[in-house]
C-alpha positions as CSV (number, residue, x, y, z in Angstrom):
1,A,-9.5,-0.8,7.7
2,L,-10.7,2.8,7.6
3,P,-13.6,3.4,5.3
4,I,-13.7,6.6,3.3
5,S,-16.9,8.4,2.6
6,N,-18.6,8.3,-0.7
7,E,-18.2,12.1,-1.0
8,E,-14.5,11.9,-0.6
9,L,-14.3,8.9,-3.0
10,Q,-16.3,10.9,-5.6
11,L,-14.1,13.9,-5.2
12,Y,-11.1,11.6,-5.9
13,R,-12.8,10.0,-8.9
14,N,-13.6,13.4,-10.3
15,G,-10.0,14.4,-10.2
16,K,-10.4,16.9,-7.4
17,I,-8.0,15.1,-5.0
18,P,-4.6,13.8,-6.2
19,I,-4.0,10.1,-5.5
20,S,-1.2,10.9,-3.1
21,E,-3.3,13.1,-1.0
22,F,-6.3,10.7,-1.2
23,A,-4.0,8.1,0.3
24,L,-3.6,10.3,3.4
25,L,-7.4,10.5,3.8
26,V,-7.6,6.7,3.6
27,A,-4.8,5.9,5.9
28,G,-5.6,8.6,8.4
29,E,-4.0,12.0,8.5
30,S,-0.2,12.0,8.4
31,K,1.5,13.0,11.6
32,Q,3.2,15.8,9.6
33,S,0.0,17.2,8.2
34,S,-3.3,18.8,9.1
35,L,-4.8,18.3,5.6
36,S,-8.6,18.3,5.3
37,I,-10.9,18.0,2.3
38,G,-11.5,21.7,2.5
39,S,-7.8,22.7,2.4
40,I,-7.1,20.3,-0.5
41,I,-10.0,21.5,-2.6
42,G,-9.5,25.1,-1.8
43,S,-5.8,25.3,-2.4
44,R,-5.4,23.1,-5.5
45,S,-6.7,23.3,-9.0
46,P,-8.5,20.1,-10.0
47,L,-6.4,17.4,-11.7
48,S,-7.5,15.3,-14.6
49,P,-10.0,12.6,-13.8
50,L,-8.5,9.1,-13.4
51,S,-10.8,6.9,-15.5
52,P,-13.9,7.1,-13.4
53,T,-16.0,4.0,-13.1
54,G,-19.3,5.9,-12.5
55,Q,-21.9,4.0,-10.5
56,Q,-19.4,1.5,-9.1
57,S,-17.8,4.0,-6.8
58,Q,-20.7,3.5,-4.3
59,S,-19.9,-0.2,-3.9
60,R,-16.3,0.0,-2.6
61,S,-13.8,2.0,-0.6
62,F,-10.1,1.8,-0.1
63,F,-8.2,0.6,3.0
64,S,-4.7,0.8,4.3
65,Q,-2.9,-2.0,6.1
66,S,-1.4,-1.6,9.5
67,S,1.3,-3.9,10.9
68,S,-0.2,-3.6,14.4
69,K,-3.8,-4.1,15.6
70,Q,-3.8,-0.7,17.3
71,G,-4.5,1.3,14.3
72,F,-2.8,2.7,11.2
73,D,0.9,2.6,10.4
74,D,1.5,5.9,8.5
75,T,4.2,4.2,6.4
76,F,1.5,2.1,4.7
77,P,0.0,3.4,1.4
78,I,-3.4,2.2,0.2
79,S,-3.2,-1.6,0.5
80,G,-6.4,-2.8,-1.2
81,V,-10.1,-2.2,-1.8
82,Y,-13.0,-2.9,0.5
83,D,-16.0,-4.3,-1.3
84,T,-18.9,-3.0,0.6
85,T,-21.4,-5.2,-1.2
86,T,-19.8,-8.4,0.0
87,D,-18.1,-7.0,3.1
88,T,-14.7,-8.3,2.0
89,K,-11.2,-6.9,1.5
90,L,-9.7,-7.3,-1.9
91,S,-6.2,-7.0,-3.3
92,I,-5.6,-4.4,-5.9
93,R,-5.4,-7.2,-8.6
94,T,-8.7,-8.8,-7.5
95,A,-10.4,-5.4,-7.4
96,V,-9.4,-4.7,-11.0
97,A,-10.7,-8.2,-12.0
98,K,-14.0,-7.4,-10.4
99,N,-14.2,-4.0,-12.1
100,L,-14.1,-2.2,-8.7
101,L,-10.9,-0.4,-9.7
102,D,-9.7,0.9,-13.0
103,P,-6.2,-0.3,-14.2
104,I,-4.7,3.2,-14.2
105,T,-5.5,3.9,-10.6
106,A,-4.5,0.3,-9.7
107,Q,-1.1,0.9,-11.3
108,K,-0.5,4.1,-9.3
109,L,-1.5,2.4,-6.0
110,L,0.9,-0.5,-6.7
111,E,3.7,1.9,-7.6
112,A,3.0,3.7,-4.3
113,Q,3.4,0.3,-2.5
114,A,6.6,-0.6,-4.4
115,S,8.2,2.7,-3.7
116,T,7.6,2.7,0.0
117,G,8.6,-0.9,1.0
118,G,7.0,-3.5,-1.2
119,I,3.7,-4.9,-2.5
120,V,1.3,-5.4,0.4
121,D,-0.1,-8.9,1.0
122,I,-3.5,-8.1,2.5
123,I,-3.7,-11.5,4.1
124,T,-0.3,-11.7,5.9
125,K,0.3,-8.0,5.9
126,E,3.8,-8.7,4.6
127,R,5.4,-6.5,2.0
128,N,7.0,-8.3,-0.9
129,S,9.4,-7.4,-3.7
130,V,7.9,-7.0,-7.1
131,H,9.2,-10.4,-8.3
132,K,8.0,-12.1,-5.1
133,A,4.6,-10.5,-5.4
134,L,4.4,-11.8,-9.0
135,D,5.4,-15.3,-8.0
136,R,2.7,-15.2,-5.3
137,G,0.0,-14.0,-7.7
138,Q,-0.4,-10.6,-6.0
139,I,0.2,-8.8,-9.3
140,D,0.4,-9.8,-12.9
141,N,3.2,-8.8,-15.3
142,T,1.4,-5.8,-16.7
143,N,3.6,-2.7,-16.4
144,M,6.2,-4.7,-14.6
145,Q,9.0,-2.3,-15.6
146,K,7.2,0.6,-14.0
147,L,6.8,-1.3,-10.7
148,L,10.5,-2.3,-10.8
149,N,11.4,1.4,-11.3
150,A,9.2,2.3,-8.4
151,Q,10.9,-0.4,-6.3
152,K,14.2,1.2,-6.9
153,A,13.0,4.3,-5.1
154,F,12.9,2.0,-2.0
155,T,15.9,-0.3,-2.6
156,G,18.1,2.3,-4.2
157,V,19.2,3.1,-7.7
158,E,22.5,1.6,-8.5
159,D,25.1,4.1,-9.7
160,P,26.7,2.3,-12.7
161,V,30.0,4.0,-12.0
162,T,30.5,3.5,-8.3
163,K,28.1,0.5,-8.0
164,K,26.6,2.2,-4.8
165,R,22.9,2.3,-4.2
166,L,21.6,5.9,-4.3
167,P,18.4,7.4,-3.0
168,V,16.1,8.2,-5.9
169,G,16.6,11.9,-5.5
170,E,20.4,11.6,-5.8
171,A,19.9,9.3,-8.8
172,V,17.9,12.1,-10.5
173,Q,20.7,14.6,-9.8
174,K,23.3,12.3,-11.3
175,G,21.1,11.6,-14.3
176,W,20.4,7.9,-13.7
177,M,16.6,8.5,-13.4
178,S,14.5,11.2,-14.9
179,K,12.9,13.7,-12.5
180,E,9.5,13.1,-14.2
181,T,9.7,9.3,-13.4
182,A,11.1,9.8,-9.9
183,F,8.9,12.6,-8.5
184,P,5.8,10.5,-7.9
185,Y,7.9,8.0,-5.9
186,M,9.3,10.7,-3.8
187,E,5.8,12.1,-3.2
188,F,4.5,8.8,-2.1
189,Q,7.4,8.4,0.3
190,H,7.0,11.9,1.6
191,L,3.2,11.4,2.2
192,T,3.7,8.1,4.0
193,G,6.2,9.3,6.5
194,G,9.3,10.7,4.8
195,L,11.8,10.1,2.0
196,I,13.9,6.9,2.0
197,D,17.6,6.5,1.9
198,P,18.6,2.9,1.3
199,R,21.8,3.5,3.2
200,K,20.0,4.5,6.4
201,T,17.1,3.3,8.6
202,G,14.0,5.4,9.1
203,R,12.4,8.1,7.1
204,I,13.9,11.5,6.2
205,T,11.9,14.8,6.1
206,V,12.1,17.0,3.0
207,P,14.1,19.8,4.7
208,E,16.6,17.2,6.0
209,A,16.8,15.6,2.5
210,V,17.6,19.0,1.0
211,E,20.2,19.8,3.6
212,M,21.9,16.3,3.1
213,G,21.9,16.8,-0.7
214,M,19.5,13.9,-1.3
215,I,17.2,16.1,-3.3
216,D,17.7,19.6,-4.7
217,S,15.9,22.6,-3.3
218,D,13.6,22.8,-6.3
219,T,12.4,19.3,-5.7
220,G,12.0,20.0,-2.0
221,R,9.9,23.0,-2.7
222,K,7.7,21.1,-5.1
223,L,7.2,18.2,-2.7
224,Q,6.1,20.6,0.1
225,D,4.0,22.8,-2.2
226,E,2.3,19.8,-3.7
227,T,0.9,18.8,-0.3
228,N,0.5,22.2,1.2
229,Y,2.7,21.4,4.2
230,E,4.1,24.9,4.1
231,K,0.7,26.4,4.7
232,D,-0.4,23.9,7.2
233,R,2.6,23.7,9.4
234,K,4.4,26.7,10.8
235,S,7.5,25.3,12.6
């Protein structure tokens, strides 16, 4: 686990850092990015606070799970909460139960997990489908539909006409999912290594996705503008 400083945590709690970019700080900088606290604060207007829990922010930090012991796998979003008072790792659900995490933030973290490969089991490091995670007690049935929608961003959105599974960006273009619903999922994927096409293996960069027609150029611009990749990377 990679602890995150109380200063960074407080910036996030105060809405100064979007949850997607905060995930980068927790998981270690993305290979594609040279983001720093300064560049995030300096180049973005503050977002609305996400239900801050005040004093409790000093007693916990987030951690990301890696599938190897060598360090962080950049395809993992925030996996759980590290309780610094008891020196233990907690699942998102347990952290909410212990009032270390507010439900709104918890839901966003779970959606990030579902849209990038599945709900993370912090004990086994396995990633499970939403239904499997529910069966195993990793999550409850609150906002289940939102998690299932997020999962479609990973498994693909079924085209009711052709019955083929589409990447979430293509589903938006065909009108099977709203852009407002789909954008956070694409952002989570982008920030954890690249967009996902259920018909292919590996991740896909935003420029590649635009070229392939997976997303339109406007979505591509917004994804890159949102994370300041254009400014940070001159390729």
